[in-house]
C-alpha positions in Angstrom: 13.4 20.1 7.5 13.8 20.9 3.8 12.6 17.7 2.0 13.3 17.5 -1.8 11.7 14.5 -3.5 13.4 13.1 -6.6 11.2 10.8 -8.7 12.8 8.6 -11.4 11.9 5.7 -13.6 14.2 3.8 -16.1 13.5 4.6 -19.7 12.8 1.0 -20.4 9.5 1.4 -18.6 7.0 3.6 -20.5 4.6 3.9 -17.6 4.4 7.4 -16.2 1.0 7.5 -14.4 2.3 6.6 -11.0 5.1 9.2 -11.0 2.7 11.9 -12.2 0.1 11.0 -9.6 2.5 11.1 -6.6 4.1 14.2 -7.9 0.7 15.9 -7.8 -0.1 14.7 -4.3 3.3 15.8 -3.0 3.0 19.2 -4.6 -0.4 19.7 -3.1 1.2 19.1 0.3 3.7 21.9 -0.4 6.7 19.5 -1.0 9.4 20.2 -3.6 9.4 17.6 -6.3 12.0 17.0 -9.1 11.1 14.5 -11.8 14.0 13.0 -13.8 14.1 13.9 -17.5 14.5 11.4 -20.3 18.3 11.6 -20.5 18.5 10.7 -16.8 16.0 7.9 -17.2 18.2 6.5 -20.0 21.2 6.7 -17.8 19.4 4.7 -15.0 18.8 1.9 -17.5 22.5 1.1 -17.3 24.3 2.2 -14.1 27.1 -0.3 -14.8 28.5 2.5 -17.0 30.8 5.0 -15.1 29.4 7.8 -17.3 25.8 7.0 -16.4 26.8 6.9 -12.7 28.2 10.4 -13.0 25.0 11.6 -14.7 22.9 10.1 -12.0 25.0 11.3 -9.0 25.2 14.8 -10.5 21.4 15.0 -10.7 21.1 13.9 -7.0 23.7 16.5 -5.9 22.6 19.5 -8.0 18.9 19.1 -7.0 19.8 18.4 -3.4 17.6 15.3 -3.4 16.8 14.0 0.1 14.0 11.5 -0.7 14.4 9.4 -3.8 11.5 7.6 -5.4 12.0 4.9 -8.1 9.2 3.5 -10.2 9.5 0.3 -12.4 6.5 -1.8 -13.4 8.2 -4.4 -15.7 10.2 -7.6 -15.0 10.8 -8.1 -11.3 14.4 -9.4 -11.8 15.2 -6.2 -13.8 13.6 -4.1 -11.0 15.7 -5.9 -8.4 18.9 -5.3 -10.4 18.1 -1.7 -11.2 17.5 -0.8 -7.5 20.7 -2.7 -6.5 22.7 -0.6 -8.9 21.0 2.7 -7.7 21.9 1.9 -4.1 25.4 0.8 -5.0 26.0 4.0 -6.9 24.6 6.1 -4.0 27.1 4.3 -1.7 30.0 4.5 -4.1 29.5 8.3 -4.5 28.8 8.7 -0.8 25.4 10.3 -1.4 23.5 8.9 1.6 23.0 11.2 4.5 24.8 8.9 6.9 27.9 9.1 4.6 27.9 12.9 4.3 25.5 13.2 1.4 21.9 14.3 1.3 19.8 11.2 0.5 17.8 10.1 3.6 15.1 7.8 2.3 14.5 5.6 -0.8 11.1 4.5 -2.0 10.2 1.9 -4.7 6.9 1.4 -6.5 6.3 -1.6 -8.8 4.9 -5.1 -9.1 4.2 -7.1 -5.9 7.0 -9.6 -6.9 9.4 -6.8 -7.5 8.6 -5.3 -4.0 9.0 -8.8 -2.4 12.5 -9.2 -3.9 13.5 -5.6 -3.0 12.3 -6.1 0.6 14.4 -9.3 0.8 17.5 -7.4 -0.5 17.2 -4.2 1.5 14.7 -4.7 4.3 13.5 -1.4 5.8 16.1 0.6 4.0 13.7 0.8 1.0 10.0 1.6 1.5 8.0 -0.3 -1.2 4.6 0.3 -2.7 2.7 -2.3 -4.8 0.0 0.1 -6.0 -3.0 -0.7 -3.8 -2.1 1.8 -1.1 -4.4 4.7 -0.6 -3.0 8.2 -1.1 -3.1 9.1 2.6 -1.1 5.9 3.4 1.3 6.7 0.6 2.0 10.2 1.7 2.5 9.3 5.3 4.9 6.4 4.3 6.8 8.9 2.2 7.4 11.0 5.4 4.9 13.8 4.7 3.7 15.1 8.1 -0.1 14.4 8.4 -0.8 18.0 9.5 0.7 19.1 6.2 -1.7 17.1 4.1 -4.5 19.4 2.9 -8.0 18.8 4.3 -9.5 18.3 0.8 -7.1 15.3 0.4 -8.0 13.9 3.8 -11.8 14.0 3.5 -13.1 10.9 1.9 -16.1 10.7 -0.4 -19.3 9.4 1.2 -20.4 8.3 -2.3 -17.3 6.2 -2.8 -17.6 4.6 0.6 -21.3 3.8 -0.1 -20.4 2.1 -3.4 -17.5 0.2 -1.8 -19.8 -1.1 1.0 -22.3 -2.5 -1.5 -19.5 -3.9 -3.6 -17.9 -5.6 -0.7 -21.1 -7.2 0.4 -21.8 -8.4 -3.1 -18.4 -9.9 -3.7 -18.4 -11.6 -0.3 -21.8 -13.2 -1.2 -20.2 -14.6 -4.4 -23.4 -13.7 -6.2 -21.4 -12.9 -9.3 -20.7 -16.6 -9.7 -24.3 -17.2 -10.6 -24.1 -14.9 -13.7 -23.9 -16.9 -16.9 -22.5 -15.7 -20.2 -25.0 -14.3 -22.7 -22.8 -13.7 -25.8 -24.5 -15.6 -28.6 -25.3 -13.3 -31.4 -28.4 -13.7 -33.6 -27.3 -11.7 -36.7 -25.6 -12.9 -39.9 -22.1 -11.4 -39.3 -21.6 -12.6 -35.7 -18.1 -13.7 -35.1 -16.9 -13.4 -38.7 -15.2 -10.8 -40.9 -18.5 -9.0 -41.5 -19.0 -8.5 -37.7 -19.4 -4.9 -36.6 -19.6 -3.2 -33.2 -22.8 -1.4 -34.1 -24.5 -4.6 -35.2 -23.4 -6.4 -32.1 -24.7 -3.5 -29.9 -28.1 -3.6 -31.7 -28.4 -7.3 -31.3 -27.3 -7.3 -27.7 -29.9 -4.7 -26.8 -32.6 -7.0 -28.0 -31.5 -9.8 -25.7 -30.0 -8.2 -22.6 -30.0 -5.1 -20.4 -26.3 -5.5 -19.8 -23.6 -3.5 -21.7 -21.0 -5.0 -24.0 -17.9 -5.8 -22.0 -14.2 -5.5 -23.0 -11.0 -6.3 -21.3 -7.6 -4.8 -22.0 -4.9 -7.5 -21.8 -1.4 -8.3 -22.9 1.4 -10.4 -21.2 4.9 -9.0 -20.9 7.9 -11.3 -21.2 11.5 -11.0 -22.2 11.1 -13.7 -24.9 9.0 -12.0 -27.6 7.6 -15.0 -29.3 6.8 -16.7 -26.0 4.8 -13.6 -25.0 2.8 -13.6 -28.3 2.0 -17.4 -28.0 0.9 -16.9 -24.4 -1.4 -14.0 -25.5 -2.9 -16.3 -28.2 -3.6 -18.8 -25.4 -5.2 -16.1 -23.3 -7.4 -15.1 -26.3 -8.6 -18.6 -26.8 -9.4 -19.0 -23.1 -11.3 -15.7 -23.0 -13.2 -16.6 -26.2 -14.1 -20.0 -24.8 -15.7 -18.7 -21.6 -18.2 -16.6 -23.5 -18.1 -13.8 -20.9 -16.2 -11.2 -22.9 -17.5 -9.3 -26.0 -14.4 -7.4 -26.9 -10.7 -8.2 -26.5 -8.5 -5.1 -26.4 -4.9 -5.9 -27.2 -2.5 -4.4 -24.7 0.4 -4.1 -27.2 3.9 -3.0 -26.4 5.6 0.3 -27.1 7.6 -1.3 -30.0 4.4 -2.6 -31.6 3.1 0.9 -31.7 6.3 2.6 -32.7 8.2 0.1 -34.9 5.6 -2.4 -36.2 7.0 -4.8 -38.9 10.5 -3.5 -38.4 13.8 -5.0 -37.0 13.7 -4.8 -33.2 17.2 -6.0 -32.6 18.6 -4.5 -29.4 15.6 -2.3 -28.7 13.8 -2.3 -25.3 10.2 -3.6 -25.3 8.6 -1.2 -22.8 5.8 -3.6 -21.5 2.8 -5.1 -23.2 2.5 -8.0 -25.7 5.2 -7.4 -28.4 3.3 -8.1 -31.6 5.6 -7.5 -34.5 4.0 -8.7 -37.8 0.7 -8.8 -39.6 0.7 -12.6 -39.4 0.7 -12.4 -35.6 -2.3 -10.1 -35.7 -4.1 -12.6 -38.0 -3.4 -15.4 -35.5 -4.7 -13.3 -32.6 -7.8 -12.5 -34.6 -8.5 -16.2 -35.1 -7.8 -17.0 -31.5 -10.3 -14.4 -30.4 -13.3 -15.7 -32.4 -16.2 -14.8 -31.8 -15.0 -11.8 -29.8 -14.5 -8.4 -31.4 -10.9 -7.1 -31.3 -9.4 -3.7 -31.0 -5.9 -2.4 -30.4 -3.8 0.8 -30.1 -2.9 3.0 -33.1 0.7 3.6 -34.1 3.0 6.4 -33.0 4.1 7.1 -36.7 2.6 6.2 -40.1 -0.7 6.2 -38.2 -2.8 5.8 -41.3 -0.8 2.9 -42.7 -1.0 1.0 -39.4 -4.8 1.6 -39.3 -5.1 -0.1 -42.7 -3.1 -3.1 -41.3 -5.4 -3.3 -38.3 -8.4 -3.2 -40.6 -7.1 -6.0 -42.8 -5.7 -8.3 -40.1 -8.0 -7.8 -37.1 -11.2 -6.5 -38.7 -10.7 -4.0 -35.9 -13.9 -3.3 -33.9 -13.1 0.4 -33.7 -10.0 2.6 -34.2 -8.5 4.4 -31.3 -6.3 7.5 -31.9 -4.3 9.6 -29.5 -4.4 12.8 -31.5 -2.2 15.0 -29.2 -0.2 12.3 -27.7 2.3 9.4 -28.3 4.7 11.8 -30.1 7.6 14.1 -29.2 5.5 15.7 -26.5 5.6 12.7 -24.2 8.5 10.8 -25.7 6.3 8.0 -27.0 6.8 8.7 -30.7 9.0 10.5 -33.2 6.3 12.8 -34.7 6.2 16.4 -33.8 2.7 17.6 -32.7 1.7 19.1 -36.1 2.8 16.0 -38.0 1.0 13.9 -35.5 -2.3 15.8 -35.9 -2.1 15.7 -39.7 -1.5 12.0 -39.7 -4.4 11.5 -37.4 -6.7 13.6 -39.5 -5.7 11.5 -42.6 -6.4 8.4 -40.6 -9.9 9.7 -39.6 -10.7 10.1 -43.3 -9.7 6.5 -43.8 -11.7 5.3 -40.9 -14.7 7.1 -42.2 -14.3 5.3 -45.5 -14.5 1.9 -43.7 -17.6 3.0 -41.8 -15.9 1.8 -38.6 -16.3 3.6 -35.3 -13.6 5.9 -33.8 -12.5 6.3 -30.2 -10.5 9.4 -29.1 -7.9 7.8 -26.8 -7.1 11.3 -25.4 -8.8 12.7 -22.3 -7.2 10.3 -19.9 -3.8 10.9 -21.5 -4.1 14.5 -20.4 -5.1 13.2 -16.9 -2.1 10.9 -16.8 0.1 13.9 -17.3 -1.4 16.0 -14.6 -4.0 18.1 -16.5 -7.0 19.7 -14.8 -10.5 18.5 -15.3 -11.4 21.3 -17.7 -8.6 20.1 -20.1 -9.9 16.6 -19.8 -13.4 17.6 -20.8 -12.3 20.1 -23.6 -10.0 17.5 -25.2 -13.0 15.1 -25.5 -15.2 17.7 -27.0 -12.6 18.8 -29.5 -12.0 15.2 -30.5 -15.7 14.7 -31.1 -15.9 17.8 -33.3 -12.8 16.7 -35.2 -14.3 13.2 -35.8 -17.6 14.6 -37.1 -15.8 17.0 -39.3 -13.9 14.2 -41.0 -16.9 12.0 -41.7 -17.0 9.7 -38.7 -20.5 8.3 -38.2 -20.0 6.3 -35.0 -18.1 7.8 -32.1 -17.0 5.7 -29.1 -16.6 8.0 -26.2 -14.1 6.6 -23.8 -14.3 7.9 -20.2 -11.6 6.6 -18.0 -12.5 6.8 -14.4 -10.3 6.7 -11.2 -7.5 8.7 -12.9 -5.6 9.4 -10.8 -6.6 6.5 -8.6 -7.8 8.7 -5.7 -10.2 10.7 -7.8 -13.6 10.9 -6.0 -16.5 9.2 -7.8 -18.5 12.3 -7.6 -15.8 14.1 -9.7 -15.8 11.3 -12.2 -19.6 11.6 -12.5 -19.4 15.3 -13.1 -16.7 15.0 -15.7 -18.5 12.3 -17.7 -21.9 14.0 -17.6 -20.3 17.3 -18.6 -18.7 15.7 -21.7 -22.0 14.0 -22.6 -24.0 17.2 -22.2 -21.5 19.1 -24.4 -21.3 16.6 -27.3 -24.8 15.1 -27.4 -26.2 18.1 -29.3 -23.8 17.0 -32.2 -25.8 13.8 -32.7 -27.9 13.5 -35.8 -28.7 10.8 -38.4 -25.0 10.7 -39.4 -23.3 11.0 -36.0 -23.9 8.6 -33.1 -22.3 8.4 -29.7 -21.5 5.2 -27.8 -20.4 5.7 -24.2 -17.5 3.5 -23.1 -16.6 4.0 -19.4 -13.7 2.1 -18.0 -11.8 1.7 -14.7 -8.5 3.5 -14.4 -5.3 1.7 -15.5 -3.8 2.5 -12.1 -6.9 1.7 -10.0 -6.9 -2.0 -9.2 -5.1 -3.6 -6.2 -2.9 -6.6 -6.7 -5.0 -8.5 -4.2 -7.6 -10.4 -6.1 -10.5 -10.1 -3.7 -9.9 -6.4 -3.2 -9.7 -5.9 -7.0 -13.0 -7.7 -7.4 -14.6 -5.3 -4.9 -13.1 -2.3 -6.7 -14.4 -3.6 -10.1 -17.9 -4.0 -8.6 -17.7 -0.5 -7.2 -16.5 1.2 -10.4 -19.1 -0.8 -12.3 -21.8 0.9 -10.2 -20.2 4.2 -10.9 -20.4 3.5 -14.6 -24.1 2.7 -14.3 -24.7 6.0 -12.4 -23.1 7.9 -15.3 
């Protein structure tokens, strides 16, 4: 049978990791995969339109799609309606195989609640994925014959299994409940506008053998102001517990692309939709005594960096360098303009004596790059930072990207980067390792997610 997989997500949803990951797995199995372009994604946003239905059906027919995969990780009600319209359009245009067309199977990947609603609507007619499925299970449920799956994908990692066994035993023992917070701070700037990441690290090392810990958070909601107020409440709760050193703001696409502008009629794209400097100031106050960091902008990068400095006393600046522009559809800058703005921003960051994090290697991984590209992008970012006067370099190493990456591969990548950039260190350039679990890694089941967190934490320690 000649299977052709069509993968699509509505333009409203900025998440691309899942589609890129499954495209890679299917391609390794020798399957033909067609990923919808941006114009088609925009059309799927509104299939009430006859014109958009024509665009969608033409794509199905011209590419001879037999297996259609849909990804949507935002509001469950929207997901439910989007899939209803997709299936209605397929029926209206008689594109299902049983009606004389070519489409034989439909798959949906999204939030657990979205999958529950879609299962209620369509039963077994749509195969759903909540994100915790292993890649073998995913491929088999997507009708790839097992004997077609390469052996290198089938063979699990003994190292990963070893970590998971230890993690499972630890979580089931509930030993983590005995750990008490140790975030006090014994230096003059602790928790105020003079606080700095480097000072907190130095102080923490005197009192503990644990690392500083950050979490990346940001609630999504249709009501913008409600989402911001909910996030403030989250920040106050996180600050009160005393377990977290750094709050990383998971801001929306509009926050990054159109900060302090009119958002009327524009889709949010997920994340907490912070729109004004005053909202940043409120979030900063809610986070005391945690340090705060957030994403850079997708245009006017240097100007937004100044706002982050003034409103959040940002713990460190994170720049995407090659990404969040016309290349990936996340911003309006062309690549050269983007790089020039980032270099100007690096000079500003150097003037503030704040650290810089290149938010780049994992963005290459999200888009299907090889491991060499991942490593080289980190090295080039470090060289660029030092050239522009950055003193403190936060090396982010995102693990589990894609989710099925073996731990031994993550170890090799991280150690290769460290070996290549450590010779750059001197009295004016320091490196701080920031490993983190993959954005796509954790299961929606809370117990399993805790086991995964324990496992990846051991992997971080092994690095």
